[in-house]
C-alpha positions in Angstrom: 75.4 129.0 100.5 77.7 130.7 98.0 76.6 131.6 94.5 79.1 129.1 93.2 77.6 126.3 95.2 74.1 127.3 94.1 75.3 126.9 90.5 76.9 123.6 91.3 73.6 122.4 92.8 71.8 123.6 89.6 74.3 121.8 87.4 73.7 118.5 89.2 69.9 119.0 89.2 70.1 119.3 85.4 72.7 116.7 84.8 72.3 115.0 81.5 74.4 111.9 80.9 73.3 111.9 77.3 75.3 115.1 76.8 78.7 114.1 78.3 80.9 116.6 76.5 78.6 119.4 77.4 78.5 118.3 81.1 82.3 118.1 81.2 82.6 121.6 79.6 80.1 123.2 81.9 81.7 121.7 85.0 85.2 122.7 83.8 83.9 126.3 83.5 82.5 126.3 87.0 85.8 124.8 88.4 87.8 127.4 86.5 86.3 130.0 88.9 88.1 128.5 91.8 91.7 128.7 93.0 93.8 125.9 91.6 94.3 124.6 95.2 90.6 124.5 96.0 89.7 120.8 96.5 86.1 121.5 95.5 87.3 121.6 91.9 88.7 118.1 91.5 85.9 116.8 93.8 83.2 118.1 91.4 85.1 117.2 88.3 85.6 113.7 89.7 81.9 113.5 90.2 81.1 114.4 86.6 83.5 111.8 85.2 82.3 109.2 87.7 78.6 109.9 86.7 79.6 109.5 83.0 81.2 106.1 83.6 84.8 107.5 83.2 86.1 106.0 86.4 89.8 106.2 85.7 89.6 109.9 85.1 87.3 110.3 88.1 89.8 108.4 90.4 92.6 110.8 89.5 90.4 113.8 90.3 89.3 112.2 93.6 93.0 111.6 94.6 93.7 115.3 93.9 90.8 116.4 96.0 92.0 114.1 98.8 95.5 115.7 98.6 94.1 119.2 98.9 91.6 118.4 101.7 87.8 119.0 101.9 85.3 120.1 104.4 83.6 117.4 106.5 80.6 116.9 104.3 82.5 116.7 101.0 85.1 114.4 102.7 82.4 112.0 103.6 80.9 112.2 100.1 84.3 111.8 98.5 85.1 108.7 100.4 81.9 107.1 99.2 82.3 108.2 95.6 86.0 107.3 95.5 85.3 103.9 97.1 82.5 103.2 94.6 84.8 104.2 91.7 87.6 101.9 92.9 85.0 99.1 93.1 83.9 99.8 89.6 87.6 99.7 88.5 87.8 96.2 90.1 90.2 97.6 92.8 88.1 95.9 95.4 90.6 95.8 98.3 91.3 99.5 97.9 87.5 100.2 97.8 87.0 98.3 101.0 89.8 100.2 102.7 88.5 103.6 101.6 84.9 102.7 102.6 85.8 101.0 105.9 87.4 104.3 107.0 85.0 106.8 105.4 84.0 109.6 107.8 80.4 109.8 109.0 78.3 112.7 108.0 74.5 113.3 108.1 74.6 114.3 104.4 75.5 110.7 103.4 73.4 108.8 106.0 74.1 105.0 105.8 75.5 105.2 102.3 78.9 104.2 103.6 77.5 100.9 104.8 75.7 100.2 101.5 78.8 100.8 99.4 81.0 98.9 101.8 78.6 96.0 101.7 78.7 96.0 97.9 82.5 96.0 97.9 82.6 93.2 100.5 80.2 91.1 98.4 82.4 91.6 95.3 85.3 90.4 97.3 83.5 87.2 98.1 82.9 88.3 101.7 79.1 88.2 101.6 78.7 87.3 105.3 80.6 90.5 106.3 78.5 92.4 103.7 75.2 91.2 105.3 76.5 92.1 108.7 77.4 95.6 107.6 73.9 96.1 106.3 72.1 94.5 109.2 74.1 96.7 111.7 73.2 99.8 109.6 69.5 98.9 109.6 69.2 97.8 113.2 68.9 101.2 114.8 65.9 102.1 112.6 63.9 99.0 113.5 60.9 99.7 115.8 61.1 96.2 117.2 63.4 93.1 117.2 66.5 95.2 117.6 68.0 92.9 120.3 67.4 89.8 118.1 68.9 91.5 115.0 72.0 92.6 117.0 72.4 89.0 118.1 72.1 87.6 114.6 74.5 90.2 113.3 77.1 89.1 115.9 76.9 85.6 114.4 78.0 86.8 111.0 81.7 87.4 110.1 83.3 90.6 111.5 83.7 93.2 108.8 86.5 95.8 108.7 85.8 98.3 111.5 84.8 101.8 110.8 87.5 104.2 112.0 89.8 101.4 113.0 
């Protein structure tokens, strides 16, 4: 882990939404240490604006991070954060598209399924939302997995991950 990443982690551990301008200023200072074409900068800035409820600004930073490209873990996190932001901006179809194709990574676990289900629900596609959640939970069940898989197949088909 780099010194920069340790300071980013410390920033997020002490994040204070009651001091938005200070949080923005502190993150901008950290990002200024990076090269202008380092996607980690807009990714982290997007996260700050997102966390402060400034989704329009966050979405612009997320788009820039997407253009520049991120490592696998941050790409998975970005897809979830960007999809959630699009949902909050009432751009539901875009949110579903981003979340349906979000890359898997252990750092995000089943978060993709949760955020996709929320977006599907907002789109009035609650049957698909339930199926996404049931399919995400099924592998963790100690019993009844076959039954749960069967019930999930009876629900509407959601957009397929990676399709």
